[in-house]
N, C-alpha and C positions, 0 to 999 in steps of 0.2 A: 504494500500500500504506500509506504514511504517513497519507494522508488518511482511509482506512478505519479504521486503528487509532485515530487521533485522535478521529474522530466516535464510534467505539464506546466509547472511554474516557469521553468527555463524557456519552454517553447512559447508560452503566452507572452512573456516579457520580450522575447526576441521578435515575436509578431508585432507587439506594441511599438517597439523601436522601428521595425520595418514599416509599420503603418504610417509613422510620422517621419520616416526617412532620416533618422538620426542614428546611422549605423557605423560610421567610420571609427568612432571612438568607443562605442559601448557594446558591441556584440560579444566581446570576449567574456564578459561577466555571465551573460545568458548561456553561452556555449559551455562555460565552465560548470554552470549549474546543471545543464543537460548531461555533461560527462559524469558529474557526481551522481546524478540519478541513475545513469547506466551502471556505474560502479555499485550503487545500492542494489540494482537488479541482479548483477552478477553475484554479489555477496549473498543475497537472499536465495538465489538458486543453489549456491554452494552450501548454504545452511540446510536447504531441503535435501540435497544430496547427502550431507553428513548425517542428517536424521534417518534417511533411508538406509544408509550403510551401517548405522549405529556404531560409528567409529569415534573413539575418544579423541584421537589425534585430530581428525577432521573437525570435530566440534570445537576443540581448542583453537584450531586455525581459524574457524569461523569467528570466535571471540576476538582474536587478534585482528582479523579483517574489520570487524565492527569498530575496533579502536582506531584503526587507520581512517575509516569513514568519518568518525567523530572529529578527527583532526582536520579532515577536508572540509567539514561543515563549519568549523570555527574559522578556518581560512576564508571560506566563502563569505561569512558574516563580516569579518574584518575588512575584506576587500570591498564589499558592498558599501559599508559606512564610510570608507576612505574615498570612494568615488563620488558620494553625494556632495562633498565639499567642492568637487571640481565640475559638477554637472552643469552649472550655469555657464561657465566658460566653454565647456564642450558644446552646449547648444548654440551659444553666441558664435563660436568659430564655425561650426558646421553650417548653420543657417546663412551666415555671411558668405561662405563659399558657394552655397547654392544660389544666392542672389547674384554673386559676381559671374557665375557661369550660366546665368539665366538664358542668355542668347546662344551660347556656344554648345550647350548640351540640351538636346531635346527633352531627355528624361528629367534632368534637373529642373527645367522649366515647368514640366508637368508636376514635379514634386512640390515646388513653391506654390503653384496655383492650387494644388490639392489642399495643402495646409492652410493657405489663406482663406480658401472657401469654407473648409470644414470647421476651422477654428474661428472664423469671422474676424480675421485680423489682417493687418497690412504692414509689411516690412518687419524689421526686428523689434524696434521700439515704437514705430509709427510710420505713416505714409512718407514723411520727409526722408526716411532712410534711403529711399530709392534714388534721391539726388546724389547720394554719396557714391553711387555706382554709375554716374553720368558718362564716364569715359567708356563704358561698355554699351554697345548698341542693343540693349536688351529689348527695346521696343520693336525691333525688326521681326521678332517672332510673330507668328500668327496665332490668334486665339479665337476660339469658337468658330473657326472656319472662315474668318474674314481676311481677305487680302485687299488692300486699298492703296491708293496713291498718296495717302496721308498717314501719318502716325496717329495713334490714339492720344487724345488729350483729355485730361480730367480737370474740370473746374467747378466751382460752385455756381457759376452762371454760364450759360451757353454763349458761344460766339455768334456774332452777327453774320459772319462770312460763311460761304460755302467751302467745303474742303479744298476745291480746286483753286480757290483764291486765298488759301491760307498763307500765312507769312512764311512758314517753312513747310516743306512737304517732301515726301519720299516718292520719287518717280519709280515706275516699275520697269522702264526700259532704258537702255543705255543712251539712246538718242534723244530722249525726252528731257533729260536733266543736264544741267550745266556741270554740276559736280557729280560724277558717277561714282557710286560706292565701290564698284568692283574694278574700275579702270583708273587707278590712282594717278597715272601720268597725265591725264587730261585736266587735272585740277591745277589752277594757278596757285602760287603761294598765298597763304591766308593773309599775310600782311601786305600784299601788293595793292596798288591803288585801284586796280580794276576788279577788286574783290567785292563787288556788290551788284545786285540786279534785283529786279522785281518782275516776276512773271505771273501771268494769270492763266495761260494756256500752254499747251504743248508746242505752239508755234513760236514761242519766244526765241529771241536770237541769242546766239552765243558770240562771244568775242574774246580774243586772246591778246589783243593789243589795246592801245588807247586811242581809238579814232575820235574825232570831234563828236560832241554830243549830237550835233545836227545830222550826223550820218545815221542815227537810229531812226527806224520807222516809228512814226507816232501813232499809227492806226491801231496796232495791237500791243503796244507797249506803253509804259509810263515814261514820262519825261524824267530823265535822270540828271542828277547833278553830280558832276565829277567830284569824287572824294579824294582829296590830296593828303589828308592825314587821318589818323585813326579817330580823331575827335570830330571830324567833319560830320555834319548832319546829313541825314538822308531823308528826303521828303518828296512827296508827290505834288506836282504843280497843278495837276488837272483835277484831282479827286478831292473830295471833302476829307477833312481830317479823320472822320470816322472810318474811312475806307482804307486807311493805311496805318502802319505802325511807325514809330519813331525810334531810331537808334542813336545813341549818343556816344557810345564807346565801342572800341573794338572787342571788348570782353563779351558783349552780348552777341557778337557774331563769331567769336573764336571757339571753334570746336574742331575735332580731328577731321571729320569728313563732311561737315556742314549738313548733317542729316538729322540733328536733333537740337532743339533750342535749349538754352539754359533755363533752369527752374527758378532762378533768382528774379527779383522784381525788376521791372523796366517801365519807363514812362509810357503811358498809354492815354488814349482819349477817353472821355467820360463813358462812352458806350462800349468800351473795350472790356473784356472779361477780367475779373479780379485775379489774384495770385493763382498760379497754375501748378499742380503736382502732376508730374508725368509718372504714372504707375501702371502696372499690368491690370488688365480687366478683372482679374480675380479679386482685386481689392474692392470692387464695386459691391454695394449692397444688393442682394438678389431682388429681382423684379423692379429694379429702379428704372426710372424713365430715361431712355436713351435718346439723345439728340445729337445727330451727326457723329455717331459712334463714341459719344461721351456719356458718362453717367452723372446723375445729379447727387447721389449720395455714395459715400465710401466708408469703409471700416477705419475708424480713427485710432484704434488700439493696435499695438504691435503683437507679434507672435511669440516673443521670448517667454513671457510669463506662462501662457497655457502649455507650451511645449515643455518648459522646465518643470512645471508641475507634474505632467505625465511621466517624464523621465524620473524625477525624484521619487514619486510614489512607487514606480516599478522597482527601482533600486532598493527602496526601503522595504518593499514586500519581500525581495530576495533576502536581504540581510536579516529581517525579523524571522522569516521562515527558517533560515539557517540556524539561528539561535534556538528557536523552539524545537526544531528537529534534533539539534545537538543534545538538548536535555533528554529527549526521548532516546537518543542513541546511547546515552549512559546506561539507561535501563536495558537496551539491547545487548550491550557488552556484558552486563551482569548476567542476563538470562543466557547468553551464549556459553559462558563458563559454567553456569549452573547446569546447563544441559549436558555439557561434557562430563561433569561429575555424575549426573544422573545416568548417563550411558555407561560410564565405568562401573558404577554400583550395580546397575542392572545386569551387566555382563558377569560381574562377580556372582550375583545371586543365581543367575542362570547356570553358571558353571558349577556352583555349589550344589544345585539341584541335580545336575548331571552326575557329580561325584557321589552325592548321597544315594542316588539311585543305582550306582554301580554300573552305569552304562559303559560298555566297551565297544568301540567301533572296529569292525573287521572289514577287510577289503574283499572284493570279488575275485579272489585268486583261485585259479583252477588247480587245486591240490590233487595230486595223483600218487597213490601208493606205488612204490617201486621196490626193488630187491632189498635195499638197505635202509629204507625209510620212506620219505615223502619228498616230492619235488613239485614245483609250480610250472605248469606247462604253458608256454607262450607260442602261439601259432600265428598264422597269417591274419586271422580275424580277432586275435586277442593278445594284448600286451599289458600285463598288470603293472601298476606303478607303485612308487614308494611315497606318494604324497601324504603328508601329515600336516594338518593345520595346527601350527604352534600357537598356543594362547599366550600372547604377550601382556595379558592383563596382570597387574601386580597381584601377588598372593595366590596366583593360580599356576599349577604345574601341568605339564603334559608328560604322560608315561607311554612309551612304546614298548611292546612285548612280542617276542617270538619264542615258541616253546617246542619241545620235543613232541608234545601231543598234537601239534598241528597249527598253532597260531603263527601267523606270518605278518609281522609289522602291525598288529592290532594296537590301537591307541585309546587312551582314556584321559580324563581331566580330573583334577582335584584341587582342594584348597590347602594352602600352607597355613598351618596353625601358628599364630603369633604368641602362643602361650609361653610358660617358663622354659627357658633355654635348656636347663639341666634336668628337666623332668622326663624320666624314662620309666614307663610302666607297661607291663604286659607285652614286652617285646623280646624277640629271640636274638636279634642282632641290631646293631646300630652302626651306621656309617656317619662319621663325624668329619665335616669339612674343617680344615685348619682355619683358625681365625685370621691368619696372615693370607688374605685373599690376593694381595698384590705380590706375586712371587717373582723371583728373578730368573726363572727358567726360560730357555729359548722358546721363541714363538713357533707354533706348529706350521710346517711348510705345506703339507698336503698328502692326499692319498692318490694312488694310481695303479697301473698294471703294466705288465710286459707285453710288448707288441712284436712278436717274433714272426718269422716267415710262415710258420704253421697257422698262427692267428690270422694273418692276412689272407692266406689261402682259404681258410675256413669261412671267413667273412665274405669273400668273393663268391663262394658257392651258395650262400644263403639268398633267398628271395629278398628283394629290396625292403619290403615292409618288415620282415623279421630282422634284417640287418639293422634297420633304423631303430627297432625295438631294443636291440642290444646296445646300441650307442646311447639311446636315451636312458636306459636302465643304469648305465654306469656314469654318464657324464652330464646329464641334465640336472641342474640344481633344483628345479621345481618338482619334477616327478621321478627323479632318479637319485643316485648317490651324490652326484655333484663332484666326481673326482676331477683333479686338476693336474695330473702328471701322467707321463708316458715314458717307458723305458724301451728304447729301440736297440736292435742289434746292428752293428756295423759289419756288413757281410752276412755270413751264415752262422747258424748255431745248430745244436742238436735238434731244434724244432724248426727244421726246414725239410724240403723234399730231397735235397742233396746238400752235401757240404760245399761251401763256396766262399770265395773272398775276392776282393778287387785285386787286379794286377797279379793273378796267379800265373800269367804268362805275358811276355817272355820272362824266363827266369834270369835272376842275377842282374837285372837292369834297375839300378837304384833310382833312376829318374821316373820310374813308374809310368811309362808312356801310354799304356793301355787304360790307365785310370784317368780317362778324360771326359767321363760323363757318368751319370747314375745308371745302375743296372735297372732293367725293366721291372724287376721285383720290387725295388725301392720306389720306383715311380708309381707302381700300383698301390703300394702301401701309403705313399704320400697323399694320394687321392683320398684314401680312406681317412687319413689323419685330418685332412681339410674338412671332411664331413663331420668329424668329431668336434673340431674347433667351432664349427657353425652351431652345433647343438649346445656345446658347453657355454659359450659366450663369456668365458672366464677371462678377466683382464690380464691375468698373470699365469697363464697356462705354461707349465714347465715340461720341456722334452729333453731328456738326456740319453746319451748313446753309449754303448759298450761293445768292444770287439771281443769275439770269442777265440779267434785265431788269426794270426798273420798268414799270408800266403805260404804254402809249404816250403818254398825255396828259401825263405828267411829263417826257418826253424831248424833246430838240430836234428830232428827225426825226419825231416822232409815229408811231413804228412799233416793233414788237418787235425788229427786226433791228438789227445794229450797222452803223455807218459813222462818218464823221468828225463828223457832227452828232448822234450818238446819245447825247450826254451828258445828264445830269440837269440840268433847269432849276434855277436858283438859288432861285426862289420855292417849290420843292417839297423843299428840303433837309430841313426838319423833318418834312414828311409822309412822306418816304421813311424817316426814322428811326423814326417812329411805326409804319410798315408792319412793320418788324422786330419791334417789341414785340408787336404784334397777333399776328404769326405765333407767337412764343414762347408767348404766352398760350394760344392755341387748341391748340397742340401739347401743352402741359402738361395742358390740360383733357382731352385724349384719352390721357393717361398716357404720353406720350413726352417725355422730358426732353432738351432740347438742351444739349449741353455747350459748344459754341462756334459762332460765326458768322464768315463772312468778308465782306469789304467788296464782293464782286462777282467774278464769274468773268472772268478774262482781260481786264482793263480796257484794256490796250494793244492786244491783238489785236482787240478789239471795234471799235476805230476804223478797222480795215482791212477786216475780213471783213464782208460784207453779206449772206451767205447764211443765217446762223444767228441765233437769239435771243441778243442781246448788248446790253450798254450800256457805251459807252466812258467813260473818265475821263482827265483830265490829273492828273498826280501832285499838283500844288499844290492843285487843286480838291478832290481826294479827301481830302487831308490836312485841309483846312478843314472839310469835312463831318464827318470822323471826330472832330476835336477839339471842334468847336462844336455838333454835332448828335447824331451817333450815340452817341458815348461818353457824354455827359451823360444822354441819354434812357435808355439801358440802365442806367446806374449809378443813376439816380433811380427805376427801376422795381423790381419784385420779382425781376427777373432780373439783378441787379447782379453775380452770380458768373459769368455767362456770359462766356466769353473771346471776344476779337475778334482775328481774324487778318487781316493786310493783304497786299496784292500779289496773291496767288493767280493768278499768271500764269506764262508760259513762260520757261525759261532758254535755250531754243532750242539753238543750237550754241555757246554760251558755254562757256569752260573751267570745269571744276569747281573751280578755284582761286577762282572768284567766291564759292563757298559758304564757303570758308575766310575770305575777306575780310569777308564779311557777318557770319560768326560772330565774328570778331575785333572788328568794330565794335559788335556788340550781343551781348556774351557772356551776358547774362541772358535772351536770347530763343531760342526753339526754331525750327528750320527743318523744315517738313514737305513731302514730295512728295505733293501732293493729287490729281493726275490724270495717270496714265500710260496711254497708248493707242497702238495701231498701226493704220495704214491710213487715216489721216484723208483726207477726201474731196478735198482740193486737192493731194494728192501725185501724182506721175507714176504711170503705170499699174503698173509692177512693184511699187510700194510701196503701192498703193491697195487698200482693201477687205479682205475676209477672205481670208487664205491658210490654208486649212484644213490642219492638220497641220504647219505650218511650224516646223522646228527653228531656223531662222535667227532667228525672232522670239523664241523661247525663249532663244537665246544672247544676243541684244541686251538682252533684259530682265535676264538674269543679270548681264551686264557693267554695265548701268546701276545695278542695285541695289548691286553691289559698289562702284562709283564713288561713289554718293551716300552710302553708309554710311561709307566711308573719309574723307568730307569733312563729317561732322557732322550729316547728316540723321537725325532721330530718329523719323520716322513715314513710312510709304510706303503710298499707296492707289492701286490700279489704278482706272481709270475704270469704265465699266459692267461689273459682274462677270459678267453673262450677257447675251448678245444673240442675235439671230436673227429678231426680230420687226420690225415696221415702225417708221419714224419719218418725220415730215412733211418733214424736210430731205433724206431719202434719203441720210443720212450712214451708210453701212453699213461701220462699222469693225470691227476684230477684237476678240476678247475671249478670256480664258482658257477659258471654256465657251461653246459655240455650240449652239443648238437646231436640230434638223433641221426640214425643211419641214412635216412633219405634227405636230410637237410630241409625238412619241412616243419621242424619245430625245434625250440631250444628248451632245456630244462634248467630252471633256476634252483640250484641246490640250497640246502640249509646254510652252507658256507656263504652263499651270496648275501643272505639276510643277516648273517652274523657280521660280515664285513660292513654292511650298510648301517648297522646299529652304531658304528663308529664314524664311518666316512660321511654320512649325511648330517650328523649333528655336532661334529667337531670341525668348524670351519677354519680356513687358513687364518693364521694370526692368533689362534687360541693359545692359552698357556696352561700347562698342567698344574693342578692344585694337589698338594699332598692330602691324603685321606687316611683315616684310622678306623678300622672295623673292630667292634667289641661285641660282647654278648655270648650267650651259650652256644649259638649256632654260627659264630663268626668264622669257623673253619670251612664252612661250605659256601661262604660269600667271598667273591672277588670283585674288586672295583677299581676304577680310575675316574678322575674328575678333571674337568677343564673349565677355566674361565674364558668365556667367549668374548670376541671384540665388542659386542654390543652390551656387555655387562652381565648377561645372563650366564647361567651355569649348566653344564652338561655332566651328568654322572652316568657311566655305563657300569652295570653290575650284573653278575651271573650267579645264579643259585645252582651249585654243583650237585645238590642232593637229588636223588631219583624219586624220592617219596615225600620229602619234608616241604611243607608250605611254611615259609618263613615270614613272621611278623617283623617287618623291618622298620626301623626308626631312622630317618635321615635328618641330621641335625646341622643347622647353619645359623649364622648370626641373624639372618632374616626371619627365622622361624624353624618350625619342625614339620616334617612330612611323615605321615604314617602310611605304610604300604603293606600289602599282602603279596608276597613274591611266590609265584608258582614254582614247582619243582622243574629242574632242567630248563630254566628259562633265561633268555638273554633280555635285559631290560635297559632302556635308555630313558633317563629322567631329565627333563629340560624345565628350568624355572628361572 
C-alpha cells in the first residue's frame, strides 16, 4: 500500500509540474519519489517472498531493507523542504525563459498562453513585464489562427484608425514593406536621415537615397518633411492632427527591425489611444469585446504567485508524506525483525515436533540383497542421491545414519538441550567435545579417488546416463559426496589393459623424442575429467599425478614390473625429471592443470612385488634424485608452483602413532592418505577380490578414516573409485561402486555410504577437534569431530556393537544432545 501511495504521489506531482510546464528545475524530486516507491514495491515483494520461504535470513534482510527505505524517506523529506526555499526563484527563472522564447519556440508559446489563460494572469508580475522582452519579436507568432498585416495591440481604448493605416505594421510580403524582417540588407541604417516614411497602402514608395521632397508623388503618399536630425519632427501637412502621430525623438523609432513600437509613452493627439501594453492575446479576459483584433479588458495580475503556490504545495505534500511514511517505516522495521524471530521460533518448534515424534527420513534407494550383504542398484532410469537438508537453525541438529540392517543415509532432526553442561544421566556413552574449539591443526584439504586407466575404460563403456550418475554421486556437492580431488597415473599402472609408459621407444634417447604429445588414453581420460569438473563446480579442485614406472630402458631390470632390480639407473636421473615436465606441459596444453606430483607409487613395495607395474627406490637414492634433479627441473620450468609429495607408500600395520611422530617432526608438512583399497590380489582368499555388499569393509573403512583423521591426516583418497572392468594384472579388487557384467547398472556398496558419511559433511577448510569418549559402552564407540568453516560442527561416530543400542550423550559448550545409536551403524551429526 505504501509503495502504491508513494508512486502515485510522485506521478501526481510530476503531472502537476508538467501541467504548468515548470519542469526544468523540479522533476528530479518527483522522479526520486517514484524511484523510492518502486524500491518500496521491491522490498514488499521481497518480504512476501521471505514469508513464503519462511527463511530467517531473508526476513532479517527484509528488516535491513526497510531500514534503508527509512533513510531514503528522510532524505526525500529533507530534500523537499530545502527546495521550497528556492521554489520562487525557480518559477521566476523558468517563466522568464518561457517568455523570452515566446516567439522562437512554438511549444513555449503554447505553454505561456496555456498558463495565462488557465490561471487568468498576464506576465510574471503583471502585463508590463512583456515590455521587458521588447527586443524579442514575440508578437510575430500567430494566435487563435489569425495572420494579419498588423501586430496585435492592446489598449484601454480603441484606435480610430484602420489596421492598414496604423502607425507601425507588419507586412506579410517582402515587396510590400520598406523594412523587410527577413531581408536585412534592404534596410537602411536606423540613424540615417532617410529613416522615416509614412505609408497607408501597399503602393507606397521606397527610396534609398535622399531625393528632393518634391520628387515624391503626392497622390498616394503624405507630404514628408526631411528629417536632418534625430530631434526633427515628423508631421503630416495635409491631414488633420488626429490622423497622424507625432514623433519627437529617435528613441520612439529605434528598434532592431522596425517591426514593433515601443511601449513607452509618446505625445499623441487628444483622440489618440491612451498608454498601450503590447501583450499576447492570452492575456485578454475571455469573451471580451474585440475591436480591430484588440481586447478591451486584460488580466492585471501576474502568474508568479499562482504558479509558486502550486509548486510549493506539491513540494510540501512530498516532504510531509515522506515524514509521515518514515514514522510508519519505523514500525515496518520493527515488524520485519519480529517476523524473522517468529520464523526462527516456528522452525525450532516444528523441528522439535519432528524430533519428539521420532520421524526418520529415508530415501528411495533400490536396496538389493547380494552375496555378502546389500547394495543400492542404480540403473538407466534410477540414480539415488545423497541429498540431506541440513537444518541451520540454532539449537537444532541433523543426524544421518547408515546401518548394517539396511538404512542408507537416513536422516532425522532434533533439539540441542541447553541444560546443565555436566549432567549425564541414563547414558551408556558420552562423546565430549574439547572446550578448546579453536584448534591449531591443519585445515582439511579434501576427499577424492584414483583415476586409473581401468577406471577410464570402465566409464567409457557405461551408458551416458549411468556414467553421469557416477560422476554426480561422487563429485556433486548438492546430491553427491562433493569430492574435490583426483589422483591420476602418469603412464600405466596395474589397473590398465596393458602396461605402458611414455617414451618406451626408442631406447636410451634421453631427449625423449617420442614424448611429444599425450597418449590417446590420456586424452580420453581428460575428456572424462572435464565432465567431472563441470559437475563439481568446485573453485579449488585439486588433481595430482603419480608415475608407477619409468620406461623399461631406464630401469635396472629393463621391465615394467617391480623387483629388487627395478630401480632407476643413475644415468637417467635427469631424463626421468624431464619426463615429469613433459607430462605437465602436455596436460596443461589439453587444459588440465596438475596441482601436485608424487615421486612414485609405493617405492618400497615395488622392490618386493613383481606382478605389477612398479619401480623401486632406496630412500637415499630417491632423496638424491629429488634434491638434485626433480626439484630443480620443476622449479626452473613454468610449473614451479606444482607441489611435490614424497613417500607415497604403505603404512601397513604400523601404529597410527607413527603419523603423530611424523607430524611432530615436520609440523609444516601435510600428510595425505593417497590410496585406500580392499581385496588386493596377494591377500588370502577370504580377504581377496570383490565382496559385493560387504558391511565389514564399510566398517573397516569407517574405522580407518576415523583413525587417520584423529592423527593429523588432512586428505583421504580411495583408490579406483569405480571398477568392474578388466585389467592386465587380473588384480580384481573392491571399490565403493562396482559395475555389473553387462555395464547396464552400477552397485553402490556399503563402502560408498561409509565414505560419504565423511566426505559430504567435512568440507574443505574444516579443522579436526579432539574428542573424548567415556561411559560403560565407550569401547564400542569410535568418533572424530570437525569444526567446519561456517562455525558448525560435524561428528562422525560408529557403534561397533552387533547387538547393543547405545544411549549416547554428546556434550558441547553449546549444549547437550541425547541420541539412541543403533547397532552396527555409521552416524554423522551436524549442528
